[in-house]
N, C-alpha and C positions, 0 to 999 in steps of 0.2 A: 248350529242347524236345528237343534231340537226346540229352540225358543220360538221359531215361527209356527211349528206344529202345535206347541203348547198354547200359543196365542190364539190360534184358530179354534182349538177345541174347548178352551176354558174361558178365555177372556173375550166376551162379546160386548163389553161396555164401550161407550163412546170414546173414552180415554183408555190408553194402554196402561195396564197395571203392572208395576214391578212386583216380583215375588219377594215381598218384604213385609214383615210384621207391622212396621211403622205405617205402611200405606194401606194395605188391604186388611189389616187388623181392626180398622175403625168401622164397626158394623153400622154406625149411625148413618153413614153415607149410602148404605145399600138398603133399598126398600124391602126387598124380599128377605124374610128372616131365614128361610132355608138356604138361599144362596149365600147369605152372610155367614151362616154356620159352616157351610161347606168350605168357603174361602178361608175362614179362620182355621179350620182343621187342616186344610192344605198348607197354609203358611206354617203352622206348628210342625207338621210332619217334615216339611222341607228344611226348616231351620233347626230341627233336632238332629244332631250328628249321630246319635245312637240309632236313629231310624234311617237316615239318609245313607249312612255308610254301610248298612246291611244290605242295601240294594233291594229292599222290600217293594213290592208293587203297590202302587197307589191307584185308587179308583178314578182319580182325576188325571193321571199321567200315564201314558203308555209305558209298558214294562221296560222297553229299551231306553227310556229317557229318565226313569226314576232313580237311577243310581248316581250318587254324587252330584245331584243337581245344585248349581250355585244359587245363592240367595238373590242375586241380581241378574238380569238379562245381560249377558256379555257376548261380544263377538269373539270368535276364535282368536287366540293370541297371534299377533303379527310379529314375526321374527325379522328384525332389521339386519340387513347384510352389512356387517361391520367393515368387512374388507373393502367394500365400495366407498365408504366414508373415508377410510384410511388412504385409499388410492387417491381420492379427490383431495384430501388434505396434503398428501405428498406432492401432488401436482401444484397446489397453491404455494407450498414452500419453494418448489422449483421455480415457479414464476417469480416470486419475490427475490429469490437468489439471483437469477439471471438479469432481472431488471435493475437491481441495485449494484451488483458486482460486475455485470457484463461489460459496462463501460470501462472498467479497469482491467478486466481479464478478457480480452477479445476471444480467447479460445473457447469460452463458454457462451459468448454472445451469439446472436443469430448469424448464420453463415452469410457472407457477403452476397453470394448467389448460389452456385451449385455446391452441394455438400450438405453435411448434417452435423450439427453441434448440439450441445445440451439444451440450449434455448429452443431449438426447433421441435422439441418433443412436447412442449407445453400445450399448444393449441390442439394437436390431434389427440392428446391424452384427455383433454376436457371433452372433446367431441365424442370420443369413445365412451367416456363415463356417462354422458348424456344418453347415448344409445342404450347402454346397459340399464340405466334407470327407467327409460321408456318401456323396455321389455317387462320390467316388474310392475310399472304403473298401470299399463294397459293390458295386463294378462286377462282381465275380465272387463268387457265393455258392455254395459247394459243398454245404453242408447248411443249410437254412433253420432247422431246429430249433436247431442249435448257434449259428447267428448270432443268433437271437432270444434265446437264453439269455444270450449275451454282452452283447447290447444292453441287456437288462433289468438285468444286473448292473452295467454302467457307469452306467446311469441311477440306480440305487439308491445307488451310491457318491457320485455328485454330490449327490443329494438329502440323504443323511445328512450329508455334509460341509457343505452349506449350512445345515442346521438346527443343526449343531454350532457353526459360526462365528457365526451370528446377525448376519451383516453386519458383524462387528467389534465388536458391542456385548456380547459375552459377558464382557468384563473391565471392571472399574471404572476410569473415567478419572481419578477424583479420589482413588482409593485403590488398594491392591494386592490387593483381593479378587477372587476368581474365582467365577463361577457364574451361573446363570440360573434363575429361578423357572419351573418347567415349567407352572404354571398361567397364566403370562403370556407365555411365550416365543413368538417369532414363528415361525409354521410355514412361511410362504412367503418367498421372497427371490429374489435374482438366480440363484444356482446351482440353486435348485429349479425355477424357470421354465425355465432352459436344459435341465435334466434331463428335464422333461416334454416339451418340444418335441423334444429329441433322440430320446427313445423313440418318439414318434409318427412322426417322420420316418423313423427307422430301420426301424420295422415296415412302413411304406409301401414303403420301398425293398426290403425283403426279400421281401415277399409280394405287393405290387401292381405287378408288373413283367412286361411281356410278353416274348415271344421273338422279336419282329420284328427283322430286320436293318436297322440305321439307315444309310440312304444320303442322306437329305434331311431337311429340317426337318419335313416332314409325317410322315415315318416316325418321327422322334423323338417327336412328339406322340402318334402311334398306339401306340408302345411303352409310353409312360408315361401313357396316357389315364386309367387308374384312379386314379393319383396326382393328376392334375389334377382329376378328378371329386371326390376326397376333399377337396381344398383348396376347391373351389367349394361343396360341400355345407356344409363348416364355415363358410365365409364367409356364405352365404345365411342359414343358420339363426341364426348369431350376430347378424346385422343384424336379423333378424326378432324375435328375443327381446330384443335391446337396446332396440328401439323399441316392442315390443308387450307386454312383461310389465308387470303392475300392481305398483307399489311403494307399500306401505301406510305410514302414519305409524309412526315408530319413535322409540325413546328410548335414551339411554345415560347412564352415570355416569362422572365423573372425580373423583379425590381433591381435596379442598380443601386446598391447600398452605398457606393462610393460617390454617388452624385450629390452635389450641393443642394439639389431640390428635394432630396429624400427627407421626409419628416422623421422626428425622433421615435415616434410610436409606429411600430411595424404594422402596416396594412398594405396588402398588395394593390388594392384598388386606388390607394391614395398616392402612390408613387407616380410622378410625372415622367420620369425617365425609366425606361424598361429595356432590358437586353433581350434580343430575339435570337433563338437558336433553331436551326433546321436540322432534323435528323433524317438522313437518307436511308430508306428501307427498300420498298418495292420487292419484297421477298415473301416466300411461304415457308412455314415450318421452322422459323428461327425461334429459338428459346433463349436468346440472350436478353440482356436488360433493355436494349433499344427497340427491337423490332418484334417483340412477342405479341401474340394475339390478346392475351389477358390485359396488358396495358392499353392496347388499342381500344378494346371494348370499354374499359373504364373511362378513357378520355372522351369517347363518343357519347356515352350514356350519362355518366355522372358529371362530366365536365372537368377539365384539368384543374380548375380552381378548387374543387372539392376533394382532391386526392391528397394522400399523405405526402408531406413535404420533406421528409428526411428518410428516404428509402434505404434499404440495406445495401444496394449496389453502390452507394456513395463510399463504401468501405472497400471496394474492389481495387486492384492494383492500377487500373486505368483511371480511377477517380480519386485516389488518396495516396499520398506518399508515405502515410503511416499505416497502410493496409497490413492487417485486417481491421485496423481501427480507423475512425474518422480522422481526417487531416486535410491540409491544404491540397488544392488541385495540382496535379503535375502540369508542367508547361505544355505538354502535348495531350491534355485531357480531351476526350471526345465530347461531342456536343450534347449527348444525352445525360451526362453526369449530374447535372443540376435539375433534371426534370422530375416532377412529382410522380409518384407511383403508389398505387393502393395495394398493399400486401394482403388485405383481407378480401377485397373484391366484392362485387355485387352479383347476386343470383339473377341471371338473365336467360335461363334455359327453361323451356317449357314443353319439350317434346313429350315427356312421359306423363304430364299432368294436364295439359291443355290441348285443345284441338288444333291450334295454329301457333307455330313458334314465333317468338319475338324476333324482330329484325333490326339490323343496324344500317344506317345510311352513311356511306363513305364519301370521301371528298370527290370521287368521280361519279357520284350520284348512283352508284350501284348498291343493290341490297344484298345482304348476306345474313345468315343465321348468327345469333349471338350466343356466346358461352362465357364462362368465367371460372376462376379457380375455386369459387365456393361450391361448384358442382362436386368436386372431389371431396370437399369437406362434408357434404351430405352423405357421400359414400362411406366415409369414416364413421359417421353416426349410424348408418345402417349396419356396418360391421359390428359395432358395439351392440346394436339391437339383437343381432344373432347370438351374441354371447349371453345377453339377457334371456333369450328364449331357452338356452341350455339350462339356466338356473331354474326357470319355471317348470320345465318338463322333465328334468332329471334330478332326482333327489340324492342319489349316491355321490359321495364326494369324488370317488375315483373316476366315475363316469364324467362328471363335470370337468375335472382337470384334463382328462384324456381328450374330451371333445373341444376343449379350449386350445390345447397345445398343438393339435393337428393343424387347424387353419393358421395358427400363429406361425408355425414353422414354415408352412407353405407361403404365407405372405412375405416372410423374411427372405426366403430363398428367391422368390420371384422378384421382389424389389431389388435385391442386390444384383441379380442377373440382368435385369433391365438397365440398371445403372452402368454395368460393364459394357453392355451392347449399345449404349448411346442415349437411352432415355434417362437423363441424369436426375438424381435426387435433388429436388428444388422446392423449398418451402414457399417462396414468393409466388411461384406458378402452381403450387400444390400438384405436382406431377403424379402420375399413377404410381411410379416407383417410390416416390416419397410417401404416398398413402399406404402402400404395401409395407414398407419398412417400419413406419411409425405404428401402424395398426398391429403388426406382428409383435413389436416391442411392447405395446400396451397389453396385448394378450398374455405374453409371458410374465410381465410384471404383475398384472392382476391375478394370474394363477398363483404366483409366488406369495403375494399378500394374502390371498384366500387360504392358502395352505397354512401359513403361519398364524393368522388371526382367527379364522373361522373354524379351522380343523384342530390345530394344536393349541389354540387359546392363548397365544402370546399377545394379550391386550394391554398390559400395563405399560409396555414400552412404546405403544402406539396411541396412548390416550390423547396426547396433544394433537397428533395428526388426525385422529378421529374427530376431535372437537373442531379443528379447522375445516375438515371436510363437511361437517354439518352446517358451517357458517361461511362457506366458500364465497358466496356472492357479497356478503357484508365485508369480508376481509378484502376482496378485490376492490370494492368501492372505497374503503377507507385507506388501504395501503397502496395498491397498484395505481389507483387513480388520484393519489396524493391528497385525499381529503384531510387526513391527519396532519401532514406538513402544512397544508393551506390554513387549517385552523390555528396551528401553533404560530404560523407566520404572521397571523393577524395581531399578535401581541408583541409589541416592540418597545424599545427605549428611545423616546424622543423622535427618532426617525425610523421609517419602515425598514431600511437596510439593517438596523440594529435589532435583529431577532435571532433566535437560536437555530433557525433553519439555515439562514444565510448570514453567517457571522464573519467578521473580519479577523482572520487568523493571525495576522501580523501584529495587530495592536489591540485586539479585543474591541469593545465598543469605543468608538472614536470620542465620545463625550465623557468617558470614565476611564480611570486607570485600572483596568480590569486584568485579571490573570485568567487565561483560557487554558483549561486542561483538556479540552476535547471539543468536538463539533459533530453535529448531526450531518450525515451525508445525505444530500438530496440528489435529484436527477441531473442537476447542472453542476454539481461539485465533483471533485476528484478524490474525496476522502474515502478511505477503505473502511475504517471503523471509527467510532467516535462516542464520546461521552462528555456531555457539556458540564463544565464546572467553572462558573464565573465568580471570582472572589472580589468583593468590594473593598472599601477603605477600612472596614472594621477590623482591627487587629485581633479581637476575640474570635471573630468568624474565621479569620485566616489561620489562627492557631488551631481551632477545632478542625478545620479542613485539612491542615497538614497532618494532624494526628490520625485522621481517618484515611486520607489518601496521601501517604508519604511519597509514593512514586507513581505518577500517572503519566503514561506515554500516549502521544497522539501520532499515529502513523497516517500521514496525509500525502497524497500524490499531487504533484504539480507538473503540468505540461510545459516544457520549455524546449525551444529549438528542435521541434519535430520529434521529440522522444519523451518518454515518461521518466521523470526524476523523482526520487523519493527523499523526503525530509522527515527526520525524527525530531520531535519537539518534546523536551522534558519539562513538565510543569513543576512548580514549587522548587 
């Protein structure tokens, strides 16, 4: 803060001078000899530790600023919140774990519909972290218009990146083709939902913030009362529409893969034979997979061809004989089992931010207001924003933890109570009870990490998580979106199937007598862990390999006759 006053009182040149002998010590650039002499004396006095450390007054610098003045103009040190990076890194690890192992261990995979599993915490944790970060980023806003423009630009970048990546499905897994049919491409996804929630929370932080000085918890609530009001309005109207909107009967079509007219390359629009299904609804307040409002809105606005084609409800007992895993359809499977469903949803609610709400046109030509599950995702982001406000306005560690644990406990109790009384915890619909439980869990986990890392200083054991948290987006793109497997898959032996991502376990590479000691697990395989070791015909190489890896085991799962069987293969 003293640098600005010093600049105003001493340096009136066209260029800003740094307080450094190498710069202002050159008197030839200054026409006025007296000014040159004074500036050189000033530089000498500041750079001399015997003078600076004594706190002596300078005729050029106010007394309050002359003590321990640094050589260079510096901003006050910014202390990074390490616990937030660790929390973000832990969430990245959790995401990779459930993506890679969830197919083998359904217990940690996303819940087929109602309920809560380990994988269901990933998205709300990310949204919570985004909210906390926004509270720290926008604690001081010099120009609201500029800040708004930057927030919109960041959100657009995330949105476009999410559409481009397509959740990792923009590249063929069984061939080396690249591309996506824009008539069928998925419009929403993980990054898209985060972008929408980020934008809404950022706009709230920029525009809906009071000028009150925060000295207590009540003053904190008063300063951000309009943000709390926005979150409350979003929640109330979402619940009202979720249980109050009428869902009519609807139908959809899927290609008949068993038809002789079906081409080898999958493309919905290219199939000549399609199977039609009619789902009877005509109800209000249904939160099941078939007749919920969230699915209806996505079908009407996005179009059923742009929705996610492998929804979680395909693992329910009604749709899979291997439930809670994917499997063949039961003989009495309902019509909705093969319907697309968008778990991330599209933001189509405008009550709190626009003068006129968006509307949806139904089959009976009636109009109704639109909502979607992303509304509650925005509320999760606003909850994280409140936790960030506590960091900004309360410096005592005990106060921070206390003010975090109070709402976290309330959220957990409220969410569990709502689940007991009928508002089930459901990630696909992002119900209010789901938002409460996951936000409460995020608050408790964040407080625990803050206690261990930022208060007690246990950083060595969390260095990897901290690094992953600082590079979360890059890791998501490379790992979760299969960029690394796709790059590796591009290098093969004679034929594209002969690559280390998709390898023939039974015989190695078909064109070589190879010995396989392991295999990379990808998203279409069933391998639990793997380590690739291909031994060629060279006896010297085989001998060296045996000396290093005397016993390598590959544990690989294979699905057969509707259940998972395990095979242990010993190499060498």
